[in-house]
Every structure is written in structure tokens, then in C-alpha cells.
C-alpha positions, 0 to 999 in steps of 0.5 A: 272545121271547128277545132272544138269538134275536130276530135269527133272526126277521128275514125274509131279504128284509130281509137282502137289502134291506140287502145288495144295495145293497152288492153293486151298489156292488161290481159297479160297482167290479168292472166298472171295476177297474184301468181308470183307470191306462190313461187319459191326462190327458184320460181321467182328467179325464173319469173324475174328473168321472164319479166326482165326489163330488157325483154318486157319494156312495157306496152307492146312487149307483153308476153303472148298467150302462148308464151304465157302458157308455156311459162306458167306450165313450166312453173306449175302455175296452170290451174282452172282459174289461170286457164280461164284467164288465158282463154280470155286473153287468147279470145281478146287477141283473136276477136277484140271482144271480151269472152267473159265481160263480167270477169273482166270488169272485176279484174282489179278487185 
């Protein structure tokens, strides 16, 4: 096999196996985007505990949609926008497709 084209034989399932953990991480971040700044000192303390480096070590250690919902409900941060993003995250975990591709594309704006 020609080494210049060997990469073309990698099955898409292998590519997805590498890509999905990063997308899961991005979705977990997307759900909580801009929420920390609205918390008081006690809420920030709880946030720091939830996202402690001992628990959330990076890719693959992000909270699940259920963990996020429970945590954000406890902090009183659930609203229509957060609920929608949480549904997007759940949908992606279940189907590996974007529920609202238009919203996903603009997530970093």
C-alpha cells in the first residue's frame, strides 16, 4: 500500500471514535456557557467543586446530561435556553447527530 494514501483506508467508525469524546466535551461546555458569571459566592464554590480538577480531568470526564441537569437545577440555573442546550446534548449523546445544527454552528459566537 502506498504510504501517501494509507490514511484513506481508515474506517469512518475509527474517526468517529476519536471525534465523539471531543464533541461530548464541547456539548457539556456549551450547556453551561456563560452561567458561572451569574452565580453568587456560594454558587461559585459549588461550581468549583463540581468542576474540580480531581473529578473533571478533561476529555472523557465531562458531566453527563443528567449530571448537568441535576447540578444546574440545584443552582437555579435552568431556563428555556439552558434546557434547549441540554436537550441538544442529550440528543447528540443518543443519536450522534445535532438536534439544532444552526445553533451548534453558532455556539462560539
